[in-house]
N, C-alpha and C positions, 0 to 999 in steps of 0.2 A: 168619400168622406162620410162618416157615420154621424148621425144627428140624434140627440136626445132632448126632449123638452117637456115641460110641465106648465100647465095653465091653471090659475085659480082666480077667484073673485074675492077681493078684500073689501071690507066695509069702510073705506076711506076714499076721499077724492084722489084724483091722479097726482096732484102736486104732493100730497101727503104720502102717498104710496112711494113715489120716487124718493122723497126725503127720507123715509124709513129705510129704503134700500141703500142709502148712502151713509147711514149712521156708522159710528166708529166706537172703539173702546168698550167700556162697560155697557153702554146702551146696545151696541151691536151684539155683545155676548148674551144679552137677555133673550135674543130671538134667533140668532144664526148658529145652527149646530156645526156649520162648516168652518167658521172662523174661530180659531183657538187663541190667537194673539194678533195684535196689530201694533205698529209703532210708526211714528213719523221720524224721518231721518234728518241729520245735519241741523238739529235745533229747530226744525219747522214746528209751528204750532197749529197749522191747518194743512190739509192735503194740497199739494201743488204738482204732483206727478200726473202724467197722462195714464189712463187706465182704460182698457177695452173690456167690457163685460157683456154678459148675455141677457141682461134684463130688457124687457120692453113692456110698456104700459099703454092701456087703452081705456079711456073714460067710458064707463057704461052710463053713468049719470053723475050728478054732483057728489053723491056719497058712496059710489061703488066704482071700483077699478078692476079690470082684468089685467093680471100680471102674468108675464111669461118669462121663464128662464130657460136658456138653451145652452147645451154643450155641443160642440162640433169637434170631432177628432179624427185622426188618421193614424193607423198603425203601420209602422215600418219595421222591417222590410215588408214589401207587399205580399210575399209568400206567407207571412205570418198572420196577415189580417183575417183570412178566412177562419183561422183557429181562435185568434184572440179577440176579434171584434165582437162576437156574441157575448163574451165574458165582460168586455168593456161596456157594452150597452146595458147589460143587467146591473153592473156595479154603479154606473153613472145614473141610471134611472132611479135606483134606490136612493142615491145621494141627492139627486135633484128633488125627489118627492119629500125627503126629510127637510131639505132647505126651504121648500115652498110651504110646508106645514109650519115651520118656524116663522117664516115671513108672515103668514096669516096670523099667528099668535102675536107677533110684533105689532101688526096693524090693529090688533084688538087690545093691546096693552096701553093704557093711558099714559104710563111713564115714558114708553118709547115714542108714542105719538107726540106727546108734549115736547120731548127732547128734540124731535125731528122738526118742530115748529108747527105741527098740526094743532087742530082744536079738539 
């Protein structure tokens, strides 16, 4: 399995960092270059589905959090992995770095932070 990750330090507490990572809709679009559209299904007004993501957060102090985003992937069939894995690693590293830069901007954006319930 190949693994790609990026770590950054954002200027908000761990609860706010997590809340920003869970924003949706227009607030999410303000910071996340990866998400182009989101919608809730079957008349739902809040998320209710189970989702596994690659975020992790570690409090540095009250006002700073280390955020980590990871992708883990495998290429099949196995004979193709030696050729395709380096390409996948470069592509996903670029994507993850753009996403983390956006997340940093989101954690610095008072509109995003307020919408996430932060101060």
